[in-house]
N, C-alpha and C positions, 0 to 999 in steps of 0.2 A: 221675091227674095224672102229668106227666113229672118225672124227677129223676135226678141223677147219684149213683149208688149205689156205695159202696165196700165191698168184702168181700174178705178175704184178699189185700189189696194190689192187687186188681183193680177198676178203675173201669169202670162200664157205665152206659149211658143206659137207664133203664126208663120205660115209658109206662103201666104198670098199677098205680102206687102209689096207695093210697087217699088221698083228701084228708083231712088230719088233722081230728079233732074237738077243739076247744080245751077242756081241762078247766076247772073253776071257777078264776077268777082269771087266766085266760089269754085272749089274743086270737088270732083267725085273721087272718093277714096274707097278702095276695096280693103276691108278690115282683115288683118292677118291674125291678130291676137288682142284680147281685151281682158282687163282685170276687174274683178268684183270688189268693190270697196264698201266701207261702212255707210257712206252716203247712199249708195244703191240700196243697201239693206234698210236704211232709215226711210227711204222713199216708199218702199213696199209697206212700211208701217204707218205711213201718212205724215211724215215729216214735212212734206210740201205737196200740194195737190197737183201732181204731174200725171199727164196721160200721154203715152207714146212709148218709144223704144228707149230703154235704160242704157247706161254705160257711158263713161267718159275717159277711162284710162285705156289707151289703145296704141297699137302700131298698125299702119296700113300702107298700101301702095297706091299712088295716084294714078287713076285711069283716065280722067278728063281734067284738064287744067293747063297751065302754062307749060311750054315745052321743056323748061329746065327741071320741072317736077315730074314729068311723065315717067312712070315705071320706077320712081324713087320711093324707098321706104321713108315714111314720115310719122311723126307724132304731131299732135295738135293741141294748141291752147283752147280751152273749153268755152271761153266767153267770146261770142260773136257780137261786135259792138257797132254803134252807128257812126262814130267819128265826129259827130256834130254837137252832142250835148255838152253841158258844162263840165262833166267829169272827163269825157274824152278830150275836150280842149285843154284841160288842166293836167293831162298826163295820167289820170286815174281811170283809165278805160275799163278796168275790171269792175268798176262800179257804174258803168254806163247805164243811164236811165232807161234805155231802150234795148238792152242786151237780151239775147237768147243765150242759153247755156246748154251745152251738149249733154243730152240725156238727163237734164235737170229742170230746165225752164224753157218751154216752148220750142224745143229743137230735138228731133229724134237723135238717139245716141248710137253707141258703138257696139251694142250687143245685136248686131245684124250683119248681113253680108256687105252692105255699103253704107256710107254716111257722106254728108256734105259739110264742109267748113270753109270759111273765107280763106283765100290763098295766103293772106298775111298771117293767119294763125298757124300755118304749117311750118315744121322744122325738119330738115333732112336728118336722118339717123346715120351717123358714121358707120361705115361698112363693118368695122370690127366689133360693134356692139350687137350681141345676139338679140333676136326679136323679143324673146320673153323678158330679157333684162330691160330693153328699151320701153317695154310696157309700163315700167315703173316711173317713167319720166314725170308724169303729172304729179304723183304723190311725192316724189323726191323734190320737185320744184316747190310744192306746198310746204314741205319741211324746211327748205332753204329760205323761204319767205320770212321766217322768224328773224334771221340774221340781216334781212333787209329792213326790218322794223325796229330791232333792238340791237344796240351796239354791245357786243360781248367782249369782255376783257379776260385774259387768262386767270386773274386772281378772283374772279367772281364765282360764287357757288350757284350752280344751276341744278334744278330738280325737274325731271320728267316723270309725270305720273301716267302709267299705262305701258304695257309691254306688247300691245297688239300691233297690227300692221303699221299704223301711223306712228305710234310711240317708238317702234323699232327704227323707222327712217328718221324721225326727229332726233333720236338719240345719236345715230351715226353722223348726221350732218352737224349737230351741235358739237360733237367730239372733235370735229375738224378745227374748231376755234381754239382748242387748247384749254377751255374753261374747266373748272373743277366740277365734274358732272356726276350726278347720281340718278339712276333710273329705278323706280319702284314699280312693282307689278305683283301679280298673283300666281304666275305660272313659272315654276323653276326651269322648265325646258325652254321657254321663250327667253327668260333672262339669261340662260346659258349661251344663247346666240350672241348676246352683247358682251358677256364676260369673256367669250372667246376672242373678242376684238379689243379687250383691255379696258372695257367700260365698267365702272363700278355699278353694282346693282344691289337690290335688297327688297324687302317687303315693307308694307306701310309702317311697321313699328321701327324702321330704320330712320324715319323722318323726325328730325328735331324741330320743335316749334320755333318760328322766327329766326331760322338759321340760314335761309337762302335769299340770294339777291333776286333771282328770277325763277319762277316755276312755270312749267308748260303742261297744261291739262290736255291729255290725249285719250281720256276714257269715255267722255260723253255721258258720264253719270254724276249724280249729286255727291256721292262719296268721294270720287276723284277730285271734284271741285273743292270740297271741304278740306281735303289733305293739301291741295295746292295752295289754298288761302292761308291755312294755319302755319304752313312752312315758311312763309315770307317774313322777312324783317320789315320794320317800318320803312316806307317809301320803296318797297320792292315792286316788282313788275310781275303780273299774272297774265300769261298768254293763253288764250283759249283757241285750241286747234280743232276741236271736235264739234260736229253738229249734234244738236240735242233734239230728240223727239219728245214732245211734251214740254212742260214748264220746269224751270230750275228755280228752287227757292233758296235764297241766300241771306246771310246777315249783312245787310248793306252798311250798318253802322261800323263794322270792323274795317270796311274799305275806307270809310271817312276818317276814323280815328288813327289808323296806321298810314293814311295817305297812300293807298295802294293804286298803282297805275294798272288799269285793266285794258288789255289789247286783244281784239279779235284778229285772227290771222287765217287767211284763206289761200288763194292761188299764188303761185310764185314764178320765178324766172326759169323758163324752159332752156335757154342756151346754157346757163350755169348748171342746170340739172344734167343735161347731156354731157357736159364737160366732166362733171363729177363721176358719172357712170362710165364714160370712156376711159377715165384714168383709174378706174377700179377703186375709188376712194369710198364708195358705198357698196356693200355686198348684199345684193337682194336675193341671191339664190336660196339661202336658207329659209326665206320667207314664203317660198312657193310650196304649198302643201298639196295641191292637186291641179290637174289639167283635164278639161272636158271639151268635147266638140260642142258646137252651138246646138246641135240636135238634142243634147242632154243638158240644156241650159237650166231647166227647172231642177234637175238633180244637183247641178252645180250650185245653184242658189241655196238649196237645202243644206248642202255640205258647207257652204260659206257661213251659214248661220249657226253651225254647230260650235259649241263652246270649245275654245282652245285652238280653233283653226285660224291660220293666218291667210295668206293670199291664195285665192282660187282663180285660175286663168281659164278663159274660153279660147280655145284654138279654133279659129273660124275659117281660115283658108291658108293656102301655101303659096 
């Protein structure tokens, strides 16, 4: 089968990869569509030493697995867990000590004709959700995770820093809470997507120091972090949604003096994400900037790294 293989920070398209054999408890999924996300781009820059097939945002069709899943369109949670370690036993399986992570840690990913995932990771996609919309399930779930970690109230002022792929989804899901929301970014055309949905937007100079209860950093760069931190009132909450390639330097004393709560936020609830997409509460169509076949995967990655580009999809099979 074909796949986008990463090794020593070099991405190449291979056509002689064996089709995986699903081990007991796992299903073989034929990939229909997969999305390139910032984590994929960071992996090519050395964010984590991964060798294998990239990709973790996908929709596919089950070809081998339990009867109720055969020929069903599915999305899949990316953490394959052991079920036995202290984190699994305590209900925090996304932090499983022995986990593999689709296209990120010790498990081949979705930028290929086929992938394998545990049956328990798979969720059936409702018929009326288009395949390319369902491809956003994983990042929408990640955006929704913020509200699993932080209780939002309508009177709270919330700031989102970043108007890229993640920032757009975080903003739309936070807006569902009814909070007093402001999104800041650098790209008028991206901010216009959110303005069309009734979400307040602006540039960095729109941020008043110590005026927000919660700030969510979605840029993955030091400047975004600095804006997020200075925007918070004392005892505010700073949520980090981005992965960072390289080290981030920060003024730790300001965290202490203002008693800031710092929260890392990663994977989220797939059933809720599918529900939100099914009900049309999050609009992902304006985020799709390009579609490529897998055979043009290297061109797709180059396009995805172009400044100002949002989501690039790989259409892998029908």
